[in-house]
C-alpha positions, 0 to 999 in steps of 0.5 A: 250463869252459864258460860259460852262453852257450856252452851255449845256441843262438845263436837260436831256429828260428822258421821251417820252414827254420830248424827243418829246418836245426837238426834236420839239425845235431842229426842230424849231431851224434848220428851224429858223437858215436856214430861218433867219441865226444865227444872226437872230435866238433868243429863242423867234423866236425858241419858236414860231416856236415850238409852245411852250411857252419861259418858256418851251424852258428855262425849257430844254435849257438855251440859244440859244448857247445851242440849237445850240450846241445840234442841232449840235450834233444831225446833226453830229450824223445824218450824221455819221449814213448815212455815216455808212449806205451808206459805208457798204461793202467798207471794203469787196470791191476791193480798187477801189470800196471802194473808190467809196463807201466811196466817195459816202457815204460822199456825202450822208452824207453832203445831210443830210440837207445841208442848215442846214450844211452850217449855222452850218459850216459858221455862227455860231461864235467861240469859241462855234462853235464846242462845243458839236459836234460829231467829224466827222473828227476824225470818218471819218479819222478813217474810211478812214485809216481802209480802207487804211489798208484793201488795204495796198498792192495796194496803193502808200502813205506809211504814212496812217495817212498823207493819211487819212488827206489828203484824208479827207480835199480833199474830204471834200473841194470838197463835200462841193463845190458839195453839200454844196455851191451848185455850179450850173455848175455841177451836183453832180454825175459829181463831185462825179466821179471826186472826185473819180478820184482825190482820185484813182490817189492819192492812185495810183489805176486803177479805171477801175479795180475792 
């Protein structure tokens, strides 16, 4: 079992050169995870891929787990940034259009390096699989609840906390099937339309109305 110290960077980069080195190391970690899987990744392999010495790697990260924790945090932040960018305007849209914007934004967020997302979600062992992670679920549920509150008069579910929980897990599992798992029988566009239909019907909204 990894200790807490083994999951944390040794030092935070403050100078531009140090930040660039950390970015190179995290980029290399992502490439190695995707190509070799978590089990096949090692600090030596990551240092080689990054083009730095193993000593330089250990200046910043004490272990593979620390690298993966930092990478998970960066990946989550990138997903949340995409979600915020693509979801802009949902609060001002009609209820039906807000659903469509939000579903499209969630899919776009999951298309930020889906192969890496799969490895981080499926291969990184517990108990440190979620350490250091930006809480995507909490942020997405909060965004969903905010949108539901904005359209409270037009939706059926009375409990918005429960509704946001239901919608998060429903949309998350369907998006994973469409994007992360790469089901070849359906295009992402078709699955996006079907996800919108599921959500709109759950909320009691007419998808043909704006």
